[in-house]
ChimeraX commands (.cxc) that place a marker at each C-alpha (Angstrom):
marker #1 position -14.67,-22.84,14.40 radius 0.5
marker #1 position -13.77,-25.00,11.26 radius 0.5
marker #1 position -10.39,-25.88,10.31 radius 0.5
marker #1 position -8.36,-23.98,12.89 radius 0.5
marker #1 position -4.78,-25.45,11.00 radius 0.5
marker #1 position -6.04,-23.82,8.04 radius 0.5
marker #1 position -7.20,-20.05,9.33 radius 0.5
marker #1 position -3.66,-20.36,11.03 radius 0.5
marker #1 position -1.73,-21.06,8.61 radius 0.5
marker #1 position -3.10,-18.25,6.02 radius 0.5
marker #1 position -2.89,-15.38,9.25 radius 0.5
marker #1 position 0.96,-16.07,9.86 radius 0.5
marker #1 position 1.34,-16.11,5.66 radius 0.5
marker #1 position -0.66,-12.89,5.55 radius 0.5
marker #1 position 1.01,-11.22,8.41 radius 0.5
marker #1 position 4.80,-11.79,7.05 radius 0.5
marker #1 position 3.46,-10.29,3.51 radius 0.5
marker #1 position 2.22,-7.25,5.42 radius 0.5
marker #1 position 5.28,-7.18,7.28 radius 0.5
marker #1 position 7.32,-6.94,3.85 radius 0.5
marker #1 position 5.42,-4.01,2.85 radius 0.5
marker #1 position 5.94,-2.11,5.88 radius 0.5
marker #1 position 9.58,-2.60,5.66 radius 0.5
marker #1 position 9.51,-1.56,1.68 radius 0.5
marker #1 position 7.46,1.46,3.05 radius 0.5
marker #1 position 10.99,2.78,4.87 radius 0.5
marker #1 position 11.93,3.79,1.68 radius 0.5
marker #1 position 9.04,6.00,0.74 radius 0.5
marker #1 position 7.74,8.96,1.89 radius 0.5
marker #1 position 4.91,8.48,4.38 radius 0.5
marker #1 position 1.69,10.61,4.46 radius 0.5
marker #1 position 1.11,11.22,7.88 radius 0.5
marker #1 position -1.78,12.96,9.71 radius 0.5
marker #1 position -3.30,13.35,13.21 radius 0.5
marker #1 position -6.02,11.55,14.88 radius 0.5
marker #1 position -6.62,13.15,18.13 radius 0.5
marker #1 position -3.26,14.95,19.22 radius 0.5
marker #1 position 0.08,15.03,17.85 radius 0.5
marker #1 position 0.82,12.02,19.37 radius 0.5
marker #1 position -1.75,9.81,18.20 radius 0.5
marker #1 position -1.04,9.54,14.19 radius 0.5
marker #1 position -2.30,7.71,11.33 radius 0.5
marker #1 position 0.08,6.81,8.14 radius 0.5
marker #1 position -0.94,5.61,4.82 radius 0.5
marker #1 position 0.69,2.70,5.67 radius 0.5
marker #1 position -1.87,1.79,8.68 radius 0.5
marker #1 position -4.80,2.31,6.09 radius 0.5
marker #1 position -2.67,0.02,3.46 radius 0.5
marker #1 position -2.21,-2.76,5.81 radius 0.5
marker #1 position -5.59,-2.86,7.18 radius 0.5
marker #1 position -6.88,-3.10,3.63 radius 0.5
marker #1 position -4.59,-5.48,2.71 radius 0.5
marker #1 position -5.97,-7.57,5.34 radius 0.5
marker #1 position -9.36,-7.32,5.07 radius 0.5
marker #1 position -9.05,-8.02,1.07 radius 0.5
marker #1 position -7.32,-11.54,2.34 radius 0.5
marker #1 position -9.42,-12.59,5.21 radius 0.5
marker #1 position -12.87,-11.50,3.28 radius 0.5
marker #1 position -11.79,-13.54,-0.24 radius 0.5
marker #1 position -11.12,-16.54,2.31 radius 0.5
marker #1 position -13.49,-16.50,4.59 radius 0.5
marker #1 position -16.49,-14.21,3.19 radius 0.5
marker #1 position -19.44,-14.88,5.41 radius 0.5
marker #1 position -17.15,-13.39,8.69 radius 0.5
marker #1 position -17.03,-10.04,9.99 radius 0.5
marker #1 position -13.77,-7.92,10.28 radius 0.5
marker #1 position -13.47,-5.15,12.73 radius 0.5
marker #1 position -9.99,-2.96,12.11 radius 0.5
marker #1 position -8.48,0.13,13.66 radius 0.5
marker #1 position -8.71,2.98,11.06 radius 0.5
marker #1 position -11.99,2.57,8.95 radius 0.5
marker #1 position -13.71,-1.02,8.48 radius 0.5
marker #1 position -16.18,-2.67,10.85 radius 0.5
marker #1 position -16.64,0.43,13.26 radius 0.5
marker #1 position -20.22,-0.02,13.02 radius 0.5
marker #1 position -19.91,-3.79,14.52 radius 0.5
marker #1 position -22.10,-4.27,17.86 radius 0.5
marker #1 position -21.84,-7.39,18.93 radius 0.5
marker #1 position -19.56,-10.95,18.61 radius 0.5
marker #1 position -21.93,-12.54,17.05 radius 0.5
marker #1 position -20.51,-15.44,14.84 radius 0.5
marker #1 position -17.00,-15.20,13.82 radius 0.5
marker #1 position -15.28,-11.59,14.20 radius 0.5
marker #1 position -11.79,-10.79,13.39 radius 0.5
marker #1 position -10.12,-7.90,15.24 radius 0.5
marker #1 position -7.01,-6.17,13.51 radius 0.5
marker #1 position -4.56,-3.93,13.92 radius 0.5
marker #1 position -2.80,-2.83,11.21 radius 0.5
marker #1 position 0.31,-1.24,12.81 radius 0.5
marker #1 position 0.14,-1.01,16.62 radius 0.5
marker #1 position 2.83,1.58,17.66 radius 0.5
marker #1 position 2.18,3.63,14.86 radius 0.5
marker #1 position 4.27,6.28,16.40 radius 0.5
marker #1 position 7.15,3.82,16.85 radius 0.5
marker #1 position 6.70,2.91,13.00 radius 0.5
marker #1 position 7.59,6.88,12.10 radius 0.5
marker #1 position 10.07,7.80,14.43 radius 0.5
marker #1 position 11.81,4.45,15.29 radius 0.5
marker #1 position 11.38,1.88,12.21 radius 0.5
marker #1 position 10.88,-0.55,15.21 radius 0.5
marker #1 position 8.78,-1.63,17.84 radius 0.5
marker #1 position 5.89,-2.11,16.11 radius 0.5
marker #1 position 3.33,-4.67,15.56 radius 0.5
marker #1 position 0.51,-6.27,13.26 radius 0.5
marker #1 position -1.97,-8.20,15.46 radius 0.5
marker #1 position -5.05,-10.19,14.74 radius 0.5
marker #1 position -7.58,-11.54,16.84 radius 0.5
marker #1 position -10.14,-14.29,15.72 radius 0.5
marker #1 position -13.03,-14.14,17.98 radius 0.5
marker #1 position -16.07,-16.46,17.91 radius 0.5
marker #1 position -19.31,-15.82,19.47 radius 0.5
marker #1 position -17.07,-13.57,22.07 radius 0.5
marker #1 position -15.04,-16.08,22.56 radius 0.5
marker #1 position -10.71,-15.77,21.51 radius 0.5
marker #1 position -9.91,-18.35,19.65 radius 0.5
marker #1 position -7.04,-17.46,17.94 radius 0.5
marker #1 position -4.15,-14.73,18.37 radius 0.5
marker #1 position -1.59,-13.10,16.58 radius 0.5
marker #1 position 1.12,-10.27,17.87 radius 0.5
marker #1 position 3.59,-10.14,14.97 radius 0.5
marker #1 position 6.85,-7.80,16.16 radius 0.5
marker #1 position 7.79,-6.86,12.15 radius 0.5
marker #1 position 11.32,-5.68,12.85 radius 0.5
marker #1 position 12.48,-8.54,15.08 radius 0.5
marker #1 position 10.69,-11.23,13.67 radius 0.5
marker #1 position 8.80,-12.74,16.31 radius 0.5
marker #1 position 5.60,-14.31,16.13 radius 0.5
marker #1 position 3.37,-14.48,19.47 radius 0.5
marker #1 position 0.67,-16.52,18.30 radius 0.5
marker #1 position -1.70,-18.56,20.44 radius 0.5
marker #1 position -4.74,-21.11,19.79 radius 0.5
marker #1 position -7.42,-21.62,22.49 radius 0.5
marker #1 position -6.57,-24.64,24.62 radius 0.5
marker #1 position -3.54,-25.38,22.89 radius 0.5
marker #1 position -0.99,-22.84,24.30 radius 0.5
marker #1 position 1.18,-19.93,23.19 radius 0.5
marker #1 position 4.13,-19.52,21.21 radius 0.5
marker #1 position 6.86,-17.39,20.01 radius 0.5
marker #1 position 8.11,-18.80,16.36 radius 0.5
marker #1 position 8.53,-22.44,16.88 radius 0.5
marker #1 position 8.78,-22.30,20.85 radius 0.5
marker #1 position 6.40,-22.79,22.68 radius 0.5
marker #1 position 5.42,-20.28,25.64 radius 0.5
marker #1 position 5.98,-21.58,29.16 radius 0.5
marker #1 position 3.27,-21.02,31.82 radius 0.5
marker #1 position 4.45,-18.02,33.56 radius 0.5
marker #1 position 6.33,-18.03,36.81 radius 0.5
marker #1 position 3.65,-16.26,39.27 radius 0.5
marker #1 position 6.27,-13.92,40.64 radius 0.5
marker #1 position 5.22,-10.80,42.85 radius 0.5
marker #1 position 5.55,-7.20,41.88 radius 0.5
marker #1 position 8.24,-6.40,44.05 radius 0.5
marker #1 position 10.38,-9.05,41.80 radius 0.5
marker #1 position 9.20,-8.14,38.20 radius 0.5
marker #1 position 9.41,-5.36,35.74 radius 0.5
marker #1 position 6.32,-3.37,34.87 radius 0.5
marker #1 position 5.05,-1.54,31.53 radius 0.5
marker #1 position 3.20,0.96,32.47 radius 0.5
marker #1 position 1.84,3.37,29.58 radius 0.5
marker #1 position 3.15,6.76,28.63 radius 0.5
marker #1 position -0.40,8.48,29.21 radius 0.5
marker #1 position -0.90,7.51,32.90 radius 0.5
marker #1 position 3.01,8.66,33.14 radius 0.5
marker #1 position 2.58,11.88,31.30 radius 0.5
marker #1 position -0.56,12.39,33.41 radius 0.5
marker #1 position 1.59,12.05,36.63 radius 0.5
marker #1 position -0.45,9.69,38.11 radius 0.5
marker #1 position 0.27,9.11,41.69 radius 0.5
marker #1 position -1.00,5.47,41.78 radius 0.5
marker #1 position 0.85,4.86,38.37 radius 0.5
marker #1 position 4.25,6.05,40.18 radius 0.5
marker #1 position 3.65,4.18,43.56 radius 0.5
marker #1 position 2.87,0.97,41.53 radius 0.5
marker #1 position 6.43,1.34,39.50 radius 0.5
marker #1 position 8.25,2.17,42.65 radius 0.5
marker #1 position 6.88,-0.93,44.54 radius 0.5
marker #1 position 7.90,-3.14,41.18 radius 0.5
marker #1 position 11.53,-3.88,40.79 radius 0.5
marker #1 position 11.43,-1.17,37.99 radius 0.5
marker #1 position 9.51,0.54,35.32 radius 0.5
marker #1 position 9.73,-0.65,31.36 radius 0.5
marker #1 position 8.09,1.66,28.66 radius 0.5
marker #1 position 7.79,-0.11,24.37 radius 0.5
marker #1 position 5.06,2.16,23.51 radius 0.5
marker #1 position 3.06,-0.92,21.66 radius 0.5
marker #1 position 0.35,-2.83,23.73 radius 0.5
marker #1 position 0.50,-5.87,21.60 radius 0.5
marker #1 position 4.49,-5.67,21.82 radius 0.5
marker #1 position 4.48,-4.92,25.68 radius 0.5
marker #1 position 1.75,-7.91,26.14 radius 0.5
marker #1 position 4.09,-10.08,24.45 radius 0.5
marker #1 position 6.80,-9.21,26.97 radius 0.5
marker #1 position 4.48,-9.88,29.89 radius 0.5
marker #1 position 3.26,-13.36,28.16 radius 0.5
marker #1 position 7.09,-14.25,27.60 radius 0.5
marker #1 position 8.10,-13.53,31.23 radius 0.5
marker #1 position 9.99,-10.67,30.99 radius 0.5
marker #1 position 7.15,-8.51,32.86 radius 0.5
marker #1 position 5.09,-9.44,35.41 radius 0.5
marker #1 position 2.31,-6.45,34.29 radius 0.5
marker #1 position 1.31,-4.49,31.76 radius 0.5
marker #1 position -1.14,-1.42,32.61 radius 0.5
marker #1 position -2.95,0.81,30.45 radius 0.5
marker #1 position -6.09,3.45,31.07 radius 0.5
marker #1 position -7.32,3.28,27.76 radius 0.5
marker #1 position -6.89,0.00,25.10 radius 0.5
marker #1 position -9.31,-0.05,22.18 radius 0.5
marker #1 position -10.88,-3.58,20.45 radius 0.5
marker #1 position -7.72,-3.78,18.43 radius 0.5
marker #1 position -5.10,-3.15,20.67 radius 0.5
marker #1 position -6.71,-6.08,23.57 radius 0.5
marker #1 position -7.38,-8.86,21.06 radius 0.5
marker #1 position -4.63,-10.88,20.05 radius 0.5
marker #1 position -2.88,-10.42,23.31 radius 0.5
marker #1 position -5.83,-11.67,25.58 radius 0.5
marker #1 position -5.64,-14.79,23.70 radius 0.5
marker #1 position -2.15,-15.29,24.24 radius 0.5
marker #1 position -1.79,-13.55,27.91 radius 0.5
marker #1 position -4.26,-16.15,28.92 radius 0.5
marker #1 position -3.04,-19.31,27.10 radius 0.5
marker #1 position 0.11,-18.58,29.40 radius 0.5
marker #1 position -1.94,-18.40,32.52 radius 0.5
marker #1 position -2.31,-14.59,32.65 radius 0.5
marker #1 position -4.98,-12.77,33.99 radius 0.5
marker #1 position -6.04,-9.74,31.60 radius 0.5
marker #1 position -9.22,-7.73,32.92 radius 0.5
marker #1 position -10.46,-4.34,33.04 radius 0.5
marker #1 position -8.84,-1.76,36.40 radius 0.5
marker #1 position -11.82,-1.76,37.75 radius 0.5
marker #1 position -11.73,-5.43,38.01 radius 0.5
marker #1 position -14.51,-6.62,35.40 radius 0.5
marker #1 position -14.25,-8.75,31.97 radius 0.5
marker #1 position -12.68,-7.19,28.72 radius 0.5
marker #1 position -15.49,-5.85,26.82 radius 0.5
marker #1 position -14.11,-5.89,23.37 radius 0.5
marker #1 position -16.76,-3.53,22.15 radius 0.5
marker #1 position -15.19,-0.28,23.79 radius 0.5
marker #1 position -11.96,1.03,24.83 radius 0.5
marker #1 position -10.95,-0.38,27.95 radius 0.5
marker #1 position -8.66,0.16,30.84 radius 0.5
marker #1 position -6.64,-2.74,31.44 radius 0.5
marker #1 position -3.99,-4.88,33.25 radius 0.5
marker #1 position -2.53,-7.72,32.29 radius 0.5
marker #1 position -0.77,-9.21,34.88 radius 0.5
marker #1 position 0.62,-12.91,36.67 radius 0.5
marker #1 position -2.07,-13.70,39.00 radius 0.5
marker #1 position 0.15,-12.77,42.04 radius 0.5
marker #1 position 0.73,-9.41,41.04 radius 0.5
marker #1 position -3.05,-8.26,39.80 radius 0.5
marker #1 position -4.47,-9.09,42.99 radius 0.5
marker #1 position -1.50,-7.52,44.67 radius 0.5
marker #1 position -2.19,-4.56,42.64 radius 0.5
marker #1 position -5.97,-4.27,42.87 radius 0.5
marker #1 position -5.59,-4.81,46.79 radius 0.5
marker #1 position -2.67,-1.77,47.40 radius 0.5
marker #1 position -3.08,0.66,44.29 radius 0.5
marker #1 position -6.29,2.48,43.76 radius 0.5
marker #1 position -5.73,1.32,40.09 radius 0.5
marker #1 position -9.71,1.50,39.29 radius 0.5
marker #1 position -9.36,5.73,39.23 radius 0.5
marker #1 position -6.57,5.46,36.69 radius 0.5
marker link #1:1,2 radius 0.2
marker link #1:2,3 radius 0.2
marker link #1:3,4 radius 0.2
marker link #1:4,5 radius 0.2
marker link #1:5,6 radius 0.2
marker link #1:6,7 radius 0.2
marker link #1:7,8 radius 0.2
marker link #1:8,9 radius 0.2
marker link #1:9,10 radius 0.2
marker link #1:10,11 radius 0.2
marker link #1:11,12 radius 0.2
marker link #1:12,13 radius 0.2
marker link #1:13,14 radius 0.2
marker link #1:14,15 radius 0.2
marker link #1:15,16 radius 0.2
marker link #1:16,17 radius 0.2
marker link #1:17,18 radius 0.2
marker link #1:18,19 radius 0.2
marker link #1:19,20 radius 0.2
marker link #1:20,21 radius 0.2
marker link #1:21,22 radius 0.2
marker link #1:22,23 radius 0.2
marker link #1:23,24 radius 0.2
marker link #1:24,25 radius 0.2
marker link #1:25,26 radius 0.2
marker link #1:26,27 radius 0.2
marker link #1:27,28 radius 0.2
marker link #1:28,29 radius 0.2
marker link #1:29,30 radius 0.2
marker link #1:30,31 radius 0.2
marker link #1:31,32 radius 0.2
marker link #1:32,33 radius 0.2
marker link #1:33,34 radius 0.2
marker link #1:34,35 radius 0.2
marker link #1:35,36 radius 0.2
marker link #1:36,37 radius 0.2
marker link #1:37,38 radius 0.2
marker link #1:38,39 radius 0.2
marker link #1:39,40 radius 0.2
marker link #1:40,41 radius 0.2
marker link #1:41,42 radius 0.2
marker link #1:42,43 radius 0.2
marker link #1:43,44 radius 0.2
marker link #1:44,45 radius 0.2
marker link #1:45,46 radius 0.2
marker link #1:46,47 radius 0.2
marker link #1:47,48 radius 0.2
marker link #1:48,49 radius 0.2
marker link #1:49,50 radius 0.2
marker link #1:50,51 radius 0.2
marker link #1:51,52 radius 0.2
marker link #1:52,53 radius 0.2
marker link #1:53,54 radius 0.2
marker link #1:54,55 radius 0.2
marker link #1:55,56 radius 0.2
marker link #1:56,57 radius 0.2
marker link #1:57,58 radius 0.2
marker link #1:58,59 radius 0.2
marker link #1:59,60 radius 0.2
marker link #1:60,61 radius 0.2
marker link #1:61,62 radius 0.2
marker link #1:62,63 radius 0.2
marker link #1:63,64 radius 0.2
marker link #1:64,65 radius 0.2
marker link #1:65,66 radius 0.2
marker link #1:66,67 radius 0.2
marker link #1:67,68 radius 0.2
marker link #1:68,69 radius 0.2
marker link #1:69,70 radius 0.2
marker link #1:70,71 radius 0.2
marker link #1:71,72 radius 0.2
marker link #1:72,73 radius 0.2
marker link #1:73,74 radius 0.2
marker link #1:74,75 radius 0.2
marker link #1:75,76 radius 0.2
marker link #1:76,77 radius 0.2
marker link #1:77,78 radius 0.2
marker link #1:78,79 radius 0.2
marker link #1:79,80 radius 0.2
marker link #1:80,81 radius 0.2
marker link #1:81,82 radius 0.2
marker link #1:82,83 radius 0.2
marker link #1:83,84 radius 0.2
marker link #1:84,85 radius 0.2
marker link #1:85,86 radius 0.2
marker link #1:86,87 radius 0.2
marker link #1:87,88 radius 0.2
marker link #1:88,89 radius 0.2
marker link #1:89,90 radius 0.2
marker link #1:90,91 radius 0.2
marker link #1:91,92 radius 0.2
marker link #1:92,93 radius 0.2
marker link #1:93,94 radius 0.2
marker link #1:94,95 radius 0.2
marker link #1:95,96 radius 0.2
marker link #1:96,97 radius 0.2
marker link #1:97,98 radius 0.2
marker link #1:98,99 radius 0.2
marker link #1:99,100 radius 0.2
marker link #1:100,101 radius 0.2
marker link #1:101,102 radius 0.2
marker link #1:102,103 radius 0.2
marker link #1:103,104 radius 0.2
marker link #1:104,105 radius 0.2
marker link #1:105,106 radius 0.2
marker link #1:106,107 radius 0.2
marker link #1:107,108 radius 0.2
marker link #1:108,109 radius 0.2
marker link #1:109,110 radius 0.2
marker link #1:110,111 radius 0.2
marker link #1:111,112 radius 0.2
marker link #1:112,113 radius 0.2
marker link #1:113,114 radius 0.2
marker link #1:114,115 radius 0.2
marker link #1:115,116 radius 0.2
marker link #1:116,117 radius 0.2
marker link #1:117,118 radius 0.2
marker link #1:118,119 radius 0.2
marker link #1:119,120 radius 0.2
marker link #1:120,121 radius 0.2
marker link #1:121,122 radius 0.2
marker link #1:122,123 radius 0.2
marker link #1:123,124 radius 0.2
marker link #1:124,125 radius 0.2
marker link #1:125,126 radius 0.2
marker link #1:126,127 radius 0.2
marker link #1:127,128 radius 0.2
marker link #1:128,129 radius 0.2
marker link #1:129,130 radius 0.2
marker link #1:130,131 radius 0.2
marker link #1:131,132 radius 0.2
marker link #1:132,133 radius 0.2
marker link #1:133,134 radius 0.2
marker link #1:134,135 radius 0.2
marker link #1:135,136 radius 0.2
marker link #1:136,137 radius 0.2
marker link #1:137,138 radius 0.2
marker link #1:138,139 radius 0.2
marker link #1:139,140 radius 0.2
marker link #1:140,141 radius 0.2
marker link #1:141,142 radius 0.2
marker link #1:142,143 radius 0.2
marker link #1:143,144 radius 0.2
marker link #1:144,145 radius 0.2
marker link #1:145,146 radius 0.2
marker link #1:146,147 radius 0.2
marker link #1:147,148 radius 0.2
marker link #1:148,149 radius 0.2
marker link #1:149,150 radius 0.2
marker link #1:150,151 radius 0.2
marker link #1:151,152 radius 0.2
marker link #1:152,153 radius 0.2
marker link #1:153,154 radius 0.2
marker link #1:154,155 radius 0.2
marker link #1:155,156 radius 0.2
marker link #1:156,157 radius 0.2
marker link #1:157,158 radius 0.2
marker link #1:158,159 radius 0.2
marker link #1:159,160 radius 0.2
marker link #1:160,161 radius 0.2
marker link #1:161,162 radius 0.2
marker link #1:162,163 radius 0.2
marker link #1:163,164 radius 0.2
marker link #1:164,165 radius 0.2
marker link #1:165,166 radius 0.2
marker link #1:166,167 radius 0.2
marker link #1:167,168 radius 0.2
marker link #1:168,169 radius 0.2
marker link #1:169,170 radius 0.2
marker link #1:170,171 radius 0.2
marker link #1:171,172 radius 0.2
marker link #1:172,173 radius 0.2
marker link #1:173,174 radius 0.2
marker link #1:174,175 radius 0.2
marker link #1:175,176 radius 0.2
marker link #1:176,177 radius 0.2
marker link #1:177,178 radius 0.2
marker link #1:178,179 radius 0.2
marker link #1:179,180 radius 0.2
marker link #1:180,181 radius 0.2
marker link #1:181,182 radius 0.2
marker link #1:182,183 radius 0.2
marker link #1:183,184 radius 0.2
marker link #1:184,185 radius 0.2
marker link #1:185,186 radius 0.2
marker link #1:186,187 radius 0.2
marker link #1:187,188 radius 0.2
marker link #1:188,189 radius 0.2
marker link #1:189,190 radius 0.2
marker link #1:190,191 radius 0.2
marker link #1:191,192 radius 0.2
marker link #1:192,193 radius 0.2
marker link #1:193,194 radius 0.2
marker link #1:194,195 radius 0.2
marker link #1:195,196 radius 0.2
marker link #1:196,197 radius 0.2
marker link #1:197,198 radius 0.2
marker link #1:198,199 radius 0.2
marker link #1:199,200 radius 0.2
marker link #1:200,201 radius 0.2
marker link #1:201,202 radius 0.2
marker link #1:202,203 radius 0.2
marker link #1:203,204 radius 0.2
marker link #1:204,205 radius 0.2
marker link #1:205,206 radius 0.2
marker link #1:206,207 radius 0.2
marker link #1:207,208 radius 0.2
marker link #1:208,209 radius 0.2
marker link #1:209,210 radius 0.2
marker link #1:210,211 radius 0.2
marker link #1:211,212 radius 0.2
marker link #1:212,213 radius 0.2
marker link #1:213,214 radius 0.2
marker link #1:214,215 radius 0.2
marker link #1:215,216 radius 0.2
marker link #1:216,217 radius 0.2
marker link #1:217,218 radius 0.2
marker link #1:218,219 radius 0.2
marker link #1:219,220 radius 0.2
marker link #1:220,221 radius 0.2
marker link #1:221,222 radius 0.2
marker link #1:222,223 radius 0.2
marker link #1:223,224 radius 0.2
marker link #1:224,225 radius 0.2
marker link #1:225,226 radius 0.2
marker link #1:226,227 radius 0.2
marker link #1:227,228 radius 0.2
marker link #1:228,229 radius 0.2
marker link #1:229,230 radius 0.2
marker link #1:230,231 radius 0.2
marker link #1:231,232 radius 0.2
marker link #1:232,233 radius 0.2
marker link #1:233,234 radius 0.2
marker link #1:234,235 radius 0.2
marker link #1:235,236 radius 0.2
marker link #1:236,237 radius 0.2
marker link #1:237,238 radius 0.2
marker link #1:238,239 radius 0.2
marker link #1:239,240 radius 0.2
marker link #1:240,241 radius 0.2
marker link #1:241,242 radius 0.2
marker link #1:242,243 radius 0.2
marker link #1:243,244 radius 0.2
marker link #1:244,245 radius 0.2
marker link #1:245,246 radius 0.2
marker link #1:246,247 radius 0.2
marker link #1:247,248 radius 0.2
marker link #1:248,249 radius 0.2
marker link #1:249,250 radius 0.2
marker link #1:250,251 radius 0.2
marker link #1:251,252 radius 0.2
marker link #1:252,253 radius 0.2
marker link #1:253,254 radius 0.2
marker link #1:254,255 radius 0.2
marker link #1:255,256 radius 0.2
marker link #1:256,257 radius 0.2
marker link #1:257,258 radius 0.2
marker link #1:258,259 radius 0.2
marker link #1:259,260 radius 0.2
marker link #1:260,261 radius 0.2
view
């Protein structure tokens, strides 16, 4: 991939510009629609930000493909060449109801391998990012390699979908940890694991745009990011996922029936 530094600078600039559009939208009436349920919503701003990023990427890198959450690139069936995977608002419910705890996410992959990953916590102005092989950062500070601590000594995030379903294994994992936390944004919860504030995040169904950026960041600090059945992530479909410290990952996979979640 040519000119990593150029791409890095452009991505950060575009994401900050997109964040400005999101903040400005708080003064306007949102257009809100249900996608699959009352808890799976999309707004006019999800579509606006996706189009904004699509136009920026396409103008700068016209020969590269883009997969977005809302409408763009859903016909992509392989990861050959360079593919951008974009989530315009990760945590749309939070965006609507809290005006906080949501993120813009971009992952850049080359022949299926993650090269650059970005999670921008808009309201806290925290840019988590990583370049493959060069480490992960939050704003200007390099993230340390994670401390490989066990489940009992750390906090865990488990998707509300598992809690709402009253899954026994999810509750057992929560009890075995030091405590359960929930943010409502896959990207921000992954960032919390990457920054050492959680030892694991578990979700039953994440789409490629929920995963792409965070996977690159997580692996740069030594985390395991895999499907709950133990297989590698497939960025062409939804995945049940776990991102965790290696010790916690092995403990959860050995002692809990997470493959059934």
